[in-house]
BANUGU-955609 format. One line per 4 residues: number of its first residue (from 1); their letters; for each residue x, z, y of N, C-alpha, C, O. Coordinates in Angstrom, 2 decimals. Layout:
BEGIN
NUM) a) X:Z:Y:X:Z:Y:X:Z:Y:X:Z:Y  ...
***
This chain:
BEGIN
1) mgkk) -6.78:-17.76:7.11:-5.73:-17.48:7.49:-5.38:-18.55:8.83:-5.54:-19.77:8.95  -4.76:-17.38:9.86:-4.38:-18.26:10.94:-3.34:-18.94:11.25:-2.64:-19.22:10.28  -2.96:-19.34:12.33:-1.65:-20.09:12.01:-0.70:-19.02:12.28:-1.01:-17.87:12.60  0.83:-19.60:12.08:1.90:-18.45:11.91:2.16:-17.98:13.41:1.55:-18.59:14.28
5) lkll) 2.92:-17.06:13.75:2.85:-16.26:14.69:4.81:-16.02:14.85:5.47:-15.56:13.92  5.37:-16.42:16.10:6.45:-16.42:15.90:6.69:-15.25:16.65:5.74:-14.94:17.37  7.82:-14.39:16.70:8.15:-13.63:17.62:9.51:-13.07:18.08:10.19:-12.59:17.17  10.08:-13.04:19.43:11.22:-12.38:19.65:11.22:-10.82:20.08:10.82:-10.28:21.11
9) aaad) 11.80:-10.31:18.94:11.76:-8.82:19.29:12.87:-8.62:19.86:13.76:-9.38:19.48  13.32:-7.47:21.09:14.46:-6.96:21.28:14.06:-5.54:21.87:12.97:-5.21:22.34  15.30:-4.74:21.71:15.37:-3.25:22.36:16.45:-3.13:23.26:17.28:-4.04:23.41  16.48:-2.02:23.88:17.65:-1.59:24.49:18.15:-1.97:25.49:19.21:-1.44:25.80
13) lhgd) 17.58:-3.03:26.37:18.05:-3.86:27.71:18.70:-2.90:28.34:19.91:-3.03:28.46  18.00:-1.69:28.90:18.73:-0.88:29.93:18.63:-1.57:31.13:19.71:-1.48:31.72  17.81:-2.23:31.76:18.30:-2.71:33.05:18.87:-3.99:33.33:18.90:-4.51:34.45  19.43:-4.60:32.05:20.20:-5.62:32.37:19.52:-6.90:32.57:18.92:-7.40:31.61
17) skla) 19.56:-7.63:33.96:18.88:-8.42:34.14:19.34:-9.65:33.48:18.52:-10.42:32.98  20.84:-9.91:33.45:21.29:-11.06:32.96:20.71:-11.18:31.07:20.44:-12.23:30.49  20.66:-10.05:30.58:20.50:-10.33:29.15:18.76:-10.57:29.19:18.17:-11.36:28.46  18.25:-9.83:30.05:16.91:-10.17:30.11:16.46:-11.66:30.44:15.29:-11.98:30.19
21) kkla) 17.22:-12.45:30.91:17.05:-13.75:31.39:17.78:-14.48:30.15:17.11:-15.39:29.66  18.74:-14.29:29.70:19.22:-14.77:28.16:17.79:-14.43:27.37:17.09:-15.39:27.69  17.23:-13.83:26.76:16.42:-13.27:25.87:15.11:-14.20:26.21:14.53:-14.80:25.31  14.71:-14.25:27.51:13.60:-15.04:27.87:13.78:-16.44:28.19:12.88:-17.15:28.62
25) qmaf) 15.20:-16.88:27.94:15.22:-18.55:27.59:15.46:-18.49:25.99:15.28:-19.54:25.38  15.75:-17.67:25.46:15.66:-17.67:23.87:14.41:-17.78:23.72:14.12:-18.83:23.16  13.40:-17.04:24.02:12.28:-17.24:23.52:11.22:-18.46:24.21:10.14:-18.84:23.77  11.84:-18.86:25.29:11.31:-20.60:25.73:11.87:-21.20:24.27:11.18:-21.23:23.26
29) dekv) 13.10:-21.61:24.35:13.73:-22.59:23.58:13.51:-22.67:22.06:13.49:-23.68:21.35  13.30:-21.09:21.62:12.63:-20.53:20.23:10.88:-21.41:20.09:10.52:-21.69:18.95  9.97:-21.77:21.24:9.01:-21.54:21.49:8.22:-20.48:20.81:7.27:-20.90:20.15  8.42:-19.13:20.84:7.62:-18.12:20.19:6.55:-17.85:20.92:6.58:-18.23:22.09
33) dlvv) 5.44:-17.21:20.46:4.33:-17.26:20.48:4.03:-15.59:21.47:3.04:-15.56:22.21  4.89:-14.44:21.37:5.28:-13.32:21.58:6.22:-12.70:21.69:6.94:-12.76:20.70  6.81:-11.71:23.00:7.80:-10.95:22.78:7.68:-9.65:22.80:6.89:-9.18:23.62  8.37:-8.83:21.96:8.06:-7.53:21.63:9.10:-6.84:22.02:10.12:-7.06:21.38
37) lcgd) 9.18:-5.82:23.17:9.94:-5.13:23.41:10.44:-3.64:23.15:9.86:-2.93:23.98  11.21:-2.91:22.39:10.73:-1.91:21.85:11.37:-0.94:22.40:12.13:-0.34:21.64  11.30:-0.52:23.69:11.89:0.38:24.45:13.10:0.58:24.72:13.89:-0.13:24.09  13.63:1.49:25.62:14.89:1.39:26.61:14.80:0.45:27.74:15.88:-0.01:28.12
41) ilgw) 13.66:0.05:28.41:13.67:-1.78:28.84:14.47:-1.44:30.29:15.41:-2.16:30.63  14.08:-0.42:31.04:14.42:-0.49:32.42:16.01:0.51:32.27:16.44:1.23:31.37  16.59:0.09:33.70:17.84:0.86:33.99:17.42:1.58:34.84:16.25:1.64:35.23  19.05:2.67:35.50:18.47:3.69:36.52:18.51:3.11:37.89:17.85:3.59:38.81
45) tetk) 19.37:1.93:38.03:19.01:1.24:39.47:18.14:0.52:39.46:17.04:0.82:39.94  18.59:-1.40:38.55:17.83:-2.41:39.14:16.88:-2.65:37.84:17.34:-2.64:36.70  15.30:-2.89:38.17:14.51:-3.10:36.94:13.59:-4.69:37.63:12.73:-5.24:36.95  13.93:-5.13:38.84:12.94:-6.07:38.88:13.08:-7.27:38.46:12.30:-8.15:38.83
49) diik) 14.32:-7.56:37.44:14.30:-8.62:37.19:14.34:-8.54:35.28:14.80:-9.50:34.67  13.83:-7.36:34.54:13.67:-7.18:33.58:12.42:-7.95:32.76:12.44:-8.51:31.66  11.44:-7.77:33.63:10.18:-8.62:32.52:9.75:-9.86:33.45:8.88:-10.60:33.00  10.28:-10.12:34.63:9.52:-11.44:35.44:10.38:-12.63:34.80:9.88:-13.73:35.00
53) pfkd) 11.68:-12.64:34.00:12.01:-13.79:33.80:11.19:-14.47:32.26:11.14:-15.65:31.92  10.49:-12.95:31.38:9.62:-13.78:30.33:8.42:-14.30:30.78:7.93:-15.30:30.25  7.62:-13.44:32.20:6.57:-13.95:32.64:7.01:-15.53:33.29:6.25:-16.49:33.17  8.21:-15.61:33.90:8.56:-17.23:34.24:8.46:-17.79:33.26:8.20:-18.93:33.62
57) knkk) 8.50:-17.77:32.13:8.42:-18.77:30.68:7.18:-18.39:30.38:6.91:-18.12:29.21  6.31:-18.31:31.29:5.07:-17.90:30.44:4.57:-17.60:29.05:3.77:-18.16:28.30  5.30:-16.54:28.97:5.30:-15.79:27.33:4.35:-14.31:27.54:4.48:-13.56:28.51  3.58:-14.14:26.63:2.97:-12.59:26.50:4.16:-11.87:26.15:5.11:-12.37:25.55
61) vliv) 4.08:-10.59:26.55:5.00:-9.33:26.24:4.19:-8.29:25.88:3.13:-8.00:26.43  4.92:-7.52:24.54:3.95:-6.02:24.25:5.23:-5.61:24.58:6.21:-6.31:24.34  5.29:-4.24:25.26:6.32:-3.03:25.25:5.68:-2.09:24.72:4.47:-2.04:24.52  6.82:-0.97:24.39:6.62:0.69:24.00:7.76:1.01:25.26:8.41:0.13:25.82
65) pgnh) 7.82:2.13:25.49:8.70:3.15:26.27:9.69:3.26:25.33:9.56:3.14:24.12  10.97:3.57:26.15:12.30:4.27:24.74:12.59:5.46:25.66:11.90:5.61:26.66  13.40:6.14:25.42:13.40:7.81:25.71:14.04:7.45:27.20:13.75:8.28:28.06  14.90:6.31:27.65:15.24:6.03:29.01:13.78:5.80:29.88:13.83:5.85:31.11
69) dsfa) 12.76:5.60:29.33:11.57:5.08:30.31:10.59:5.93:30.21:9.97:6.19:29.17  10.37:6.48:31.50:9.17:7.28:31.39:8.00:6.88:31.42:7.86:5.79:31.98  6.81:7.51:30.91:5.82:6.87:30.38:5.23:6.28:31.49:5.16:5.05:31.52  4.72:7.02:32.56:4.62:6.57:33.75:4.87:4.88:34.01:4.18:3.86:34.03
73) ttdf) 6.24:5.26:34.19:7.01:3.88:34.55:6.81:3.06:33.74:6.74:1.99:34.33  6.67:2.93:32.54:6.10:1.78:31.71:4.67:1.48:31.72:4.37:0.36:31.29  3.67:2.28:32.13:2.21:1.97:32.31:2.60:0.98:33.85:2.25:-0.20:33.83  3.18:1.42:34.88:3.28:0.94:35.91:3.64:-0.55:35.88:3.00:-1.35:36.55
77) iaev) 4.90:-0.99:34.92:5.13:-2.20:35.00:4.51:-2.98:33.86:4.90:-4.11:33.56  3.56:-2.37:33.25:2.97:-3.15:32.55:1.62:-3.84:33.15:1.08:-4.86:32.71  1.17:-3.02:34.31:0.12:-3.23:35.23:0.72:-3.89:36.24:-0.06:-4.55:36.93  2.12:-3.95:36.60:2.41:-5.16:37.91:2.67:-6.22:37.16:2.39:-7.21:37.83
81) ygir) 3.10:-6.55:36.01:3.41:-7.63:35.32:2.49:-8.52:34.42:2.84:-9.55:33.85  1.07:-7.85:34.39:0.09:-7.98:33.31:0.82:-8.64:32.00:0.95:-9.76:31.51  1.31:-7.03:31.67:1.95:-7.01:30.16:1.06:-6.07:29.44:0.10:-5.53:29.98  1.39:-5.90:28.26:0.56:-4.59:27.12:1.82:-3.94:27.02:2.95:-4.42:26.93
85) nihg) 1.20:-2.12:27.08:2.08:-1.53:26.55:1.01:-0.67:25.25:-0.13:-0.19:25.25  1.82:-0.77:24.53:1.06:-0.62:23.28:1.58:1.12:22.62:1.59:1.45:21.44  1.88:1.80:23.55:2.17:3.07:23.27:0.80:3.72:23.13:0.14:3.84:24.16  0.20:4.25:21.80:-0.91:4.66:21.44:-2.07:3.57:21.57:-3.27:3.83:21.60
89) yaar) -1.55:2.44:21.64:-2.88:1.45:21.76:-2.39:0.46:21.03:-1.23:0.60:20.64  -3.21:-0.92:20.62:-3.26:-1.66:19.47:-3.38:-2.73:20.37:-3.78:-2.60:21.52  -2.90:-4.21:19.66:-3.20:-5.67:20.31:-2.98:-6.51:19.27:-2.34:-6.33:18.23  -3.60:-7.47:19.69:-4.20:-8.18:18.18:-3.97:-9.75:18.81:-4.45:-10.13:19.88
93) yedv) -3.07:-10.62:17.83:-2.35:-12.16:18.08:-2.66:-12.88:16.59:-2.14:-12.72:15.49  -3.52:-13.55:16.95:-3.84:-14.68:15.86:-4.25:-13.81:14.75:-5.18:-13.10:15.15  -3.93:-13.54:13.43:-4.53:-12.57:12.57:-3.55:-11.13:12.07:-3.56:-10.49:11.02  -2.67:-10.97:13.43:-1.84:-9.97:13.13:-2.26:-8.75:14.11:-2.85:-8.96:15.17
97) gffg) -1.98:-7.69:13.74:-2.45:-6.51:14.62:-1.35:-5.68:14.84:-0.68:-5.60:13.81  -0.93:-5.08:15.71:0.43:-4.80:16.50:-0.26:-3.43:17.04:-1.42:-3.55:17.44  0.33:-2.14:17.09:-0.07:-0.72:17.20:1.68:0.23:17.16:2.58:0.30:16.33  1.46:0.80:18.52:2.89:1.51:18.61:2.84:2.69:19.23:1.76:3.12:19.64
101) agga) 4.02:3.38:19.40:4.30:4.62:19.91:5.76:4.31:20.31:6.57:3.78:19.55  6.06:4.71:21.67:7.32:4.96:22.04:7.90:6.20:22.69:7.12:7.10:22.98  9.00:6.32:22.90:9.64:7.49:23.19:10.57:8.35:22.04:10.54:7.96:20.88  11.23:9.28:22.33:12.20:9.55:21.25:12.26:11.75:21.75:11.56:12.56:22.35
105) digp) 13.07:11.72:21.26:12.99:13.37:21.11:14.43:13.93:22.63:14.90:15.05:22.81  14.65:12.96:23.21:15.48:13.23:24.09:15.09:12.57:25.37:14.46:11.54:25.14  15.25:12.82:26.64:15.48:11.62:27.64:13.59:11.78:28.60:12.57:12.38:28.25  13.94:10.88:29.91:12.41:10.89:30.12:11.09:10.73:29.13:10.00:11.24:29.34
109) gris) 11.37:10.08:28.24:10.29:9.39:27.35:10.57:10.42:26.25:10.66:10.02:25.09  10.71:11.64:26.52:10.83:12.94:25.67:9.24:12.73:24.46:8.33:12.25:25.14  8.88:12.90:23.31:8.08:12.97:22.82:8.34:14.19:21.49:9.33:14.30:20.77  7.21:14.92:21.48:7.50:15.45:19.80:7.08:14.78:18.73:6.47:13.71:18.74
113) ekel) 7.45:15.47:17.74:7.04:14.99:16.20:5.38:14.85:16.43:4.86:13.73:16.46  4.81:15.76:16.54:3.33:15.85:16.29:3.15:14.90:16.77:2.80:13.96:16.05  3.33:14.69:18.31:2.94:14.03:19.10:2.70:12.55:18.62:1.60:12.00:18.54  3.96:11.98:18.30:4.25:10.81:18.18:3.72:10.23:16.79:3.64:9.00:16.69
117) fetl) 3.33:11.08:15.61:2.48:10.66:15.00:0.87:10.81:15.10:0.10:10.24:14.33  0.49:11.63:16.13:-0.96:11.63:16.08:-0.99:10.32:17.40:-2.15:9.89:17.39  -0.27:9.64:18.35:-0.29:8.80:18.88:-0.21:7.28:18.04:-0.82:6.26:18.38  0.75:7.44:16.81:0.81:5.78:16.25:-0.73:5.99:15.41:-1.47:5.01:15.29
121) khay) -1.17:7.47:14.81:-2.57:7.28:14.17:-3.83:6.85:14.87:-4.82:6.38:14.32  -3.65:7.07:16.21:-4.89:6.60:17.25:-4.79:5.02:17.48:-5.70:4.19:17.55  -3.40:4.89:17.58:-3.21:3.29:17.85:-3.31:2.55:16.66:-3.59:1.38:16.93  -3.20:2.77:15.39:-3.23:2.28:14.15:-4.88:2.06:14.06:-5.30:1.00:13.61
125) qkia) -5.82:3.14:14.52:-7.40:3.07:14.06:-7.80:2.11:14.68:-8.81:1.61:14.19  -7.32:1.51:15.79:-7.97:0.16:16.57:-7.91:-0.86:15.94:-8.70:-1.75:16.26  -6.88:-1.12:14.70:-6.79:-2.16:13.98:-6.50:-2.35:12.57:-5.75:-3.21:12.10  -7.42:-1.16:11.74:-7.16:-0.92:10.50:-7.68:-1.83:9.67:-7.37:-1.91:8.48
129) giek) -8.29:-2.38:10.11:-9.42:-3.61:9.53:-8.45:-4.89:9.39:-8.74:-5.80:8.62  -7.34:-4.92:10.14:-6.77:-6.23:10.35:-5.95:-5.92:9.18:-5.62:-4.75:8.98  -5.49:-7.16:8.15:-4.60:-7.26:7.17:-3.39:-7.13:7.03:-2.80:-6.54:6.13  -2.81:-7.90:8.24:-1.14:-8.05:8.68:-0.76:-6.94:9.84:-1.26:-7.04:10.96
133) kimv) 0.12:-5.91:9.51:-0.19:-5.33:10.63:1.43:-4.90:11.02:2.22:-4.71:10.10  1.74:-4.80:12.00:3.28:-4.59:12.82:3.02:-3.32:13.45:2.01:-3.12:14.13  3.82:-2.55:13.26:4.27:-0.99:14.03:5.49:-1.47:14.78:6.33:-2.31:14.44  5.38:-0.75:15.84:6.12:-0.85:16.92:6.80:0.67:17.40:6.06:1.65:17.49
137) thmh) 7.85:0.72:17.62:8.66:2.32:18.04:10.06:1.84:18.63:10.65:0.76:18.67  10.34:3.20:19.11:11.48:3.00:19.81:12.59:3.71:18.89:13.77:3.44:18.68  11.85:4.60:18.49:13.13:5.50:17.76:12.87:4.70:15.88:12.19:3.81:15.38  13.74:5.55:15.50:14.08:4.89:14.08:13.72:5.81:13.08:13.86:6.99:13.40
141) prhs) 13.17:5.48:11.60:12.91:6.33:10.87:13.27:7.11:10.32:14.39:6.74:9.97  13.03:8.41:9.80:13.98:9.37:8.81:14.42:8.76:7.42:13.56:8.32:6.65  15.24:8.75:7.23:15.99:8.18:5.91:16.20:7.10:6.14:16.11:6.41:5.12  16.56:6.30:7.39:16.90:4.74:7.43:18.04:4.87:7.43:18.60:5.97:7.43
145) lseg) 18.91:3.23:7.45:19.84:2.91:7.19:20.54:3.58:9.08:21.66:4.03:9.32  19.49:3.40:9.97:20.36:3.51:11.06:21.09:5.04:11.25:22.06:5.37:11.93  20.29:5.74:10.45:20.16:7.05:10.48:22.34:7.21:9.91:23.00:8.25:9.83  22.76:5.85:9.68:24.17:6.03:9.68:25.28:6.68:11.10:26.39:7.20:11.23
149) sgip) 24.09:6.24:11.98:24.87:6.77:13.06:25.09:8.05:13.50:25.64:8.48:14.51  24.41:8.70:12.31:24.75:9.92:12.69:23.67:10.85:13.78:23.81:11.93:14.34  22.64:9.92:13.76:21.58:10.57:15.03:20.06:10.43:13.88:19.40:9.42:13.67  19.89:11.68:13.37:18.73:11.81:12.75:17.47:10.97:13.18:17.08:10.95:14.35
153) gses) 16.88:10.28:12.17:15.23:9.47:12.67:14.27:10.35:12.84:14.41:11.58:12.83  13.20:9.69:13.02:11.72:10.77:13.27:11.33:10.75:11.91:11.40:9.78:11.16  10.86:12.00:11.63:9.91:12.52:10.38:8.78:11.71:10.75:8.66:10.71:10.04  7.99:11.83:11.57:6.59:10.91:11.84:6.56:9.49:11.90:5.53:8.82:11.81
157) itra) 7.66:9.05:12.04:7.43:7.40:12.00:7.97:7.20:10.37:7.71:6.06:9.98  8.57:7.93:9.49:8.47:7.75:8.12:7.44:8.05:7.79:6.97:7.12:7.14  6.42:9.26:7.90:5.26:9.48:7.58:4.25:8.64:8.33:3.18:8.95:7.81  4.01:7.75:9.28:3.58:6.61:9.45:3.58:5.63:8.43:2.59:5.20:7.83
161) ikaf) 4.75:5.30:8.27:5.31:4.26:7.31:4.12:4.20:5.91:3.39:3.29:5.50  4.32:5.48:5.50:3.85:5.62:4.12:2.20:6.19:4.20:1.52:6.39:3.20  1.73:6.40:5.63:-0.04:6.47:5.74:-0.70:5.09:6.14:-1.90:4.83:6.02  0.25:4.28:6.63:-0.63:3.30:7.54:0.05:1.93:6.59:-0.42:0.80:6.46
165) kpdl) 1.39:2.56:5.97:1.90:1.01:5.05:1.84:-0.58:6.18:1.34:-1.62:5.74  2.26:-0.52:7.18:2.43:-1.58:8.02:3.36:-2.39:7.13:4.04:-2.02:6.17  3.18:-3.93:7.84:4.20:-4.93:6.78:5.56:-4.74:7.39:6.60:-4.70:6.73  5.47:-4.62:8.90:6.73:-4.51:9.42:6.85:-3.30:10.42:5.84:-3.02:11.07
169) llhg) 7.83:-2.68:10.58:8.51:-1.91:11.85:9.74:-2.22:12.49:10.91:-1.93:12.27  9.09:-2.94:13.41:10.25:-2.73:14.80:10.65:-1.62:15.52:9.85:-0.69:15.58  11.71:-1.51:16.09:12.61:-0.39:16.27:14.00:-0.66:17.09:14.54:-1.72:16.78  14.56:0.02:17.93:15.48:0.09:18.47:16.13:1.28:18.40:16.16:1.88:17.32
173) hihe) 16.87:1.88:19.73:17.06:3.19:19.86:18.75:3.33:19.22:19.70:3.72:19.90  18.82:2.91:17.85:20.59:3.03:17.65:21.17:1.90:17.63:21.21:1.07:16.72  21.77:1.90:18.99:22.44:0.26:19.28:23.62:0.17:17.80:23.48:-0.68:16.92  24.22:0.71:17.79:25.52:1.05:16.49:25.07:0.21:15.25:25.87:-0.38:14.53
177) aagv) 23.15:0.22:14.99:22.74:-0.30:13.82:22.30:-1.37:13.82:22.00:-1.98:12.80  22.13:-1.97:15.41:21.18:-3.22:15.82:21.85:-4.26:14.62:22.97:-4.44:14.14  20.08:-4.99:14.37:20.03:-6.09:13.39:20.15:-5.69:11.82:20.28:-6.48:10.88  20.07:-4.18:11.78:19.81:-3.71:10.54:18.59:-3.69:9.54:17.83:-2.79:9.89
181) eemi) 18.28:-4.14:8.81:17.08:-4.71:7.84:17.02:-4.07:6.79:17.97:-4.28:6.03  16.12:-3.21:6.37:15.79:-2.56:4.87:14.51:-2.50:4.51:13.78:-3.18:5.23  13.99:-1.93:3.66:12.49:-1.72:2.94:12.14:-0.55:2.64:12.47:-0.22:1.50  11.63:0.15:3.21:11.01:1.67:3.11:9.26:1.96:2.60:8.26:2.12:3.29
185) gktk) 9.41:1.95:1.45:8.39:1.49:0.38:8.22:-0.14:0.67:9.17:-0.92:0.78  6.91:-0.47:0.76:6.80:-2.08:0.85:6.76:-2.44:2.13:6.27:-3.53:2.44  7.34:-1.50:3.18:7.46:-1.82:4.61:8.78:-2.71:5.09:9.75:-2.28:4.45  9.12:-3.63:5.84:10.24:-4.15:5.93:10.26:-3.53:7.45:9.37:-3.46:8.29
189) vinv) 11.86:-3.03:7.46:12.15:-2.10:8.83:13.39:-2.65:9.34:14.46:-2.65:8.74  13.12:-3.24:10.82:13.96:-4.13:11.27:14.60:-3.29:12.92:13.90:-3.18:13.93  15.76:-2.91:12.82:16.51:-2.20:13.91:16.58:-3.99:14.73:17.26:-4.90:14.26  15.82:-4.09:15.84:15.66:-5.19:16.57:17.14:-5.36:17.60:17.68:-6.45:17.78
193) grag) 17.47:-4.47:18.01:18.75:-4.62:18.98:18.84:-5.36:20.43:17.80:-5.94:20.74  19.40:-5.41:20.93:19.53:-5.69:22.33:19.67:-7.39:22.46:19.33:-8.13:23.39  20.25:-7.67:21.30:20.63:-9.47:21.10:19.29:-9.93:20.85:19.10:-11.07:21.27  18.26:-9.36:20.27:17.21:-9.82:19.79:17.24:-10.61:18.38:18.21:-11.10:17.79
197) kiie) 15.67:-10.57:17.96:15.13:-11.21:16.57:14.29:-12.31:16.61:13.21:-12.22:17.20  14.53:-13.01:16.22:13.30:-14.06:15.77:12.88:-14.16:14.41:13.52:-14.58:13.45  11.37:-13.60:14.48:10.77:-13.16:13.12:9.49:-14.09:13.21:8.88:-14.10:14.28  9.05:-14.87:12.18:8.24:-15.46:11.91:7.12:-14.81:10.82:7.47:-14.48:9.69
201) l) 6.11:-14.70:11.17:5.00:-14.22:10.08:4.10:-15.29:9.63:3.22:-15.04:8.81
***
């Protein structure tokens, strides 16, 4: 068993550089090992100071695109800043495996239900042998508390929870349900929200 892993997870920054700096300071103050950004990271005008504050604090960052982030732009910022985009991919830190798929059913980061499940499946296969697994999406699962917003969740994400049994699902997308935690089967589901959530594993 490796050492405990401490995360800061957040979503839906929407290009807010002041929020990015605040979250980066929180990551520094809390001595987190890893920052996970669950999509809708960029804005429509200003994006240059969204990832940089985390890099300035020497933090490792994992991202997935949101429905407002195009897949190409997310790849581009991952390359520019030397961070990991795990849309369809996986990463391992200590003894924890992360796998993810971003996007949603509307916007530049539009993804179909079929493609979303296949992307999660492809990513999961890379860490299938790791005991502790965290799934990272932008969208919320079907039949989750975040549907209280009136916006239906993804059937594919719920299907992936049942198929791959991650210990944890981190997502954003539904601002009104930020901070909501629930159990779906044996998976803890957290809508991490804009304010960010410190998680110890």
